[in-house]
C-alpha positions in Angstrom: 81.2 33.1 41.5 78.6 33.4 44.2 78.9 31.5 47.6 76.0 29.5 48.8 76.6 28.7 52.9 74.7 25.4 54.1 74.0 25.2 57.3 72.9 21.5 58.5 75.2 20.1 56.4 75.2 16.7 58.3 71.3 16.0 58.4 68.6 14.3 55.7 68.7 18.0 53.3 72.5 18.8 53.7 73.9 15.8 52.9 71.2 16.1 50.0 71.9 19.6 48.5 75.8 18.4 49.1 75.7 15.6 46.9 73.1 18.5 44.1 75.8 20.8 44.5 78.4 19.0 42.0 75.7 19.9 39.3 76.4 23.8 40.5 79.9 24.3 39.1 80.3 28.1 38.4 78.9 28.2 42.8 81.2 28.0 45.5 79.7 26.1 48.5 80.8 26.3 52.0 79.3 23.1 53.9 79.0 23.5 58.0 78.1 21.4 60.4 77.8 22.3 64.0 81.0 21.2 64.6 81.9 23.9 61.7 80.1 26.7 62.8 77.6 27.3 65.8 75.5 29.4 64.6 73.2 29.4 67.9 76.3 31.9 68.9 76.2 35.2 67.2 79.8 36.7 67.7 80.7 32.8 65.5 78.4 34.0 62.8 79.4 37.3 62.5 83.2 36.5 62.3 81.8 33.5 59.6 80.6 36.2 57.8 83.5 38.4 58.1 85.9 35.5 56.7 83.7 34.6 53.9 81.7 36.5 51.1 78.4 35.3 51.6 75.8 35.5 48.9 73.4 33.2 49.7 72.4 31.1 53.3 70.1 28.0 53.3 69.7 27.3 56.4 68.9 23.2 56.7 70.2 23.3 60.4 67.2 22.6 62.8 66.2 20.5 65.8 64.0 18.2 64.5 63.7 15.7 67.7 60.0 16.5 68.6 59.3 14.2 71.4 62.6 15.3 72.7 61.8 19.1 72.6 58.9 18.9 74.7 61.9 18.4 77.8 64.2 20.3 76.1 62.9 23.5 75.2 65.6 25.7 75.8 68.0 23.5 73.2 65.4 23.8 70.6 64.4 27.1 70.3 68.6 28.5 70.6 68.6 26.4 67.5 65.3 26.7 65.8 64.7 30.8 66.5 68.3 32.4 68.4 70.4 30.8 65.4 67.4 32.5 62.9 67.9 35.5 64.0 71.4 35.4 64.0 71.9 34.3 60.3 69.2 36.8 59.6 71.0 39.3 61.0 74.2 38.5 59.5 72.4 38.7 55.7 71.6 42.0 56.2 74.4 43.7 57.4 76.7 41.6 54.0 72.8 41.9 51.5 73.2 38.1 51.2 69.6 36.7 51.3 68.3 33.6 53.1 66.6 30.6 52.5 65.3 29.4 55.8 62.6 26.0 56.1 60.0 25.4 58.6 57.6 23.2 59.2 54.0 21.2 59.1 53.8 21.2 62.8 53.1 25.0 63.4 49.9 24.3 62.1 47.2 23.2 64.7 46.3 20.6 62.5 42.2 20.7 62.6 41.8 21.9 59.2 40.0 19.7 56.3 41.5 20.6 53.5 45.1 21.5 53.0 46.7 24.5 54.4 47.5 27.7 52.7 51.3 29.4 53.5 49.1 32.3 54.6 47.0 30.1 56.9 47.1 31.5 60.9 49.9 29.3 62.6 48.7 28.0 66.1 51.6 24.6 67.0 50.7 22.0 69.6 53.8 21.0 70.7 57.2 22.9 71.8 59.4 21.5 68.6 56.1 23.8 66.5 56.5 26.5 68.6 60.0 26.9 68.7 59.9 27.0 64.6 57.6 28.6 65.0 59.4 31.5 66.4 61.7 31.5 64.2 59.4 32.1 61.9 58.0 34.9 63.5 61.7 36.7 64.1 62.5 36.6 60.0 59.2 37.9 59.6 59.8 41.3 61.7 63.3 41.3 60.0 61.8 41.2 56.7 59.8 44.0 57.5 61.8 46.2 59.8 65.5 45.6 58.4 64.5 45.0 54.9 65.7 41.0 54.8 65.9 39.1 51.9 64.3 36.3 53.6 62.2 33.1 52.1 60.3 30.1 53.9 60.3 26.9 53.0 57.4 24.5 55.2 57.6 21.2 54.7 56.5 17.9 56.2 57.1 14.4 56.9 60.8 14.1 55.7 62.8 11.5 54.7 66.0 10.2 53.0 68.5 8.2 52.5 70.6 9.7 55.4 70.1 10.4 58.9 66.9 8.7 60.5 63.7 8.9 59.6 60.1 7.0 59.3 61.5 5.0 56.3 64.7 3.9 57.5 62.9 3.5 60.8 60.6 1.1 58.6 62.7 -0.9 56.9 64.5 -1.6 60.0 61.2 -2.9 61.5 59.9 -5.0 58.5 62.9 -6.6 58.3 62.7 -7.3 62.1 59.1 -8.3 63.0 56.2 -9.9 61.0 53.9 -7.7 62.7 53.9 -3.8 62.7 51.6 -1.5 64.4 51.5 2.1 62.7 49.3 5.5 63.4 46.2 5.9 60.2 44.7 8.8 61.7 47.4 11.5 61.2 47.4 12.9 57.7 49.8 14.2 55.9 52.5 14.9 52.7 55.7 12.4 52.6 58.7 15.0 50.9 61.8 13.1 49.7 64.4 15.5 50.8 66.8 15.4 47.6 63.7 16.8 45.9 63.1 19.3 48.4 66.9 20.5 47.8 66.4 20.4 44.0 63.6 22.3 44.1 65.6 24.7 46.5 68.2 25.5 44.6 65.9 25.7 41.7 64.3 28.9 43.5 68.1 30.2 44.7 69.2 30.1 40.9 66.0 32.4 40.4 66.8 34.7 42.9 70.3 35.0 41.7 68.7 35.9 38.5 66.9 38.3 39.4 63.8 37.3 40.6 62.2 39.6 42.7 59.3 37.9 45.5 60.5 40.5 48.4 58.8 43.6 46.7 56.2 42.7 49.3 54.4 43.5 53.1 55.3 40.4 54.1 57.8 37.6 55.0 57.1 35.2 51.1 56.4 31.4 53.1 56.4 28.7 50.6 54.7 25.5 51.3 56.9 22.1 50.0 56.1 18.4 50.1 55.7 16.0 47.5 52.2 14.9 45.7 49.4 13.7 47.3 48.1 13.0 51.1 48.5 10.0 53.0 48.3 8.5 56.6 51.4 6.5 58.0 50.1 3.1 57.8 49.6 4.3 54.5 53.1 4.9 54.3 54.1 2.0 55.6 52.2 -0.1 53.8 53.4 1.7 50.5 57.0 0.5 51.6 56.3 -2.7 52.2 54.9 -3.3 48.8 57.8 -1.6 47.5 60.1 -4.2 48.9 58.0 -7.3 49.1 57.5 -6.9 53.1 54.8 -9.9 53.5 54.0 -9.5 57.3 51.0 -7.7 58.6 50.5 -3.6 59.2 48.1 -3.0 61.4 46.7 0.3 61.4 46.1 2.2 65.1 45.3 5.2 66.6 47.3 7.6 68.2 46.3 7.3 71.1 47.1 3.8 71.3 50.7 5.0 70.2 51.1 7.7 73.5 54.2 9.9 72.4 55.3 13.1 74.8 54.9 15.3 72.0 51.5 15.9 70.3 51.4 15.8 66.9 49.1 17.5 64.1 45.9 15.1 62.8 45.6 16.9 60.0 49.0 18.7 58.5 48.7 18.5 54.6 50.4 21.4 52.8 49.0 23.3 49.9 52.2 23.7 47.6 50.0 25.8 44.5 51.6 29.1 45.4 55.2 27.8 45.3 54.2 25.7 41.8 52.8 28.9 40.6 56.0 31.4 41.4 58.8 29.3 40.6 57.0 27.0 38.1 58.6 23.9 40.1 56.9 20.8 39.1 56.4 18.6 42.6 56.9 14.4 42.0 54.7 11.8 42.9 55.2 10.3 46.5 55.3 7.5 45.5 57.9 7.6 42.7 60.0 9.7 44.8 60.0 6.5 47.7 60.5 4.5 45.0 64.0 6.3 44.1 65.3 6.9 47.7 64.1 3.1 48.3 66.5 2.1 45.2 69.2 3.8 46.9 69.1 2.2 50.3 69.4 -1.0 48.4 
């Protein structure tokens, strides 16, 4: 029986992984939130690995408060970089592999075509900077210490769990007859359930002997639901599906100032993941419909 450690167990992705774990009765899952295991503490991670026979780690833990990160860089760096190093070193020692999640925010956002996983990173905010640092640490350990690891970058994550854009829109649509939503930022929404399902599919393939590590660079892939949209279009589709009768005004980013800059264009190209692992990615509207039905 293979043992998989899932960190960030109480987040959007962690909760979806917990739901899906019931379908994998021949695996043992250990779900850990911050209160169960402080992954920013190297000694705690070493001790945990020594107590458990870990075959793989799915690191769904992250500091995702994009605006707060601007004034809380140290804590964001601990979770998004230091913790990644701790988990990676433990995986190397115990010959386990590490699946880690990163973000579209590692890119500057000035592309005009979807970002490839091989494109240069250039974050424009503290959150993206810390996630980029986590990627760099894994890359170094992959090259120097034979880490068996991979990164999946994703974007605009939502779920029936936790706090996210979809749940915020549902609350506001219940409270207000008019809304204003940014219409000049473009990306691809990701339903956390779909991401979790595909991640477990990838882990299955790695357990079955698929080798993606015989390369000179750390394997990085992109996952997001099919279709590129703006936040305003996202909100309008939510409104359509729940029959919201109010008005949703499109506004420019500069009309809604935030502490952190967001990439104007962060559409991710998912072709390499689809081709490598033969995974089908659902359309964003279909996945949104499923999530909304759960929330009802």
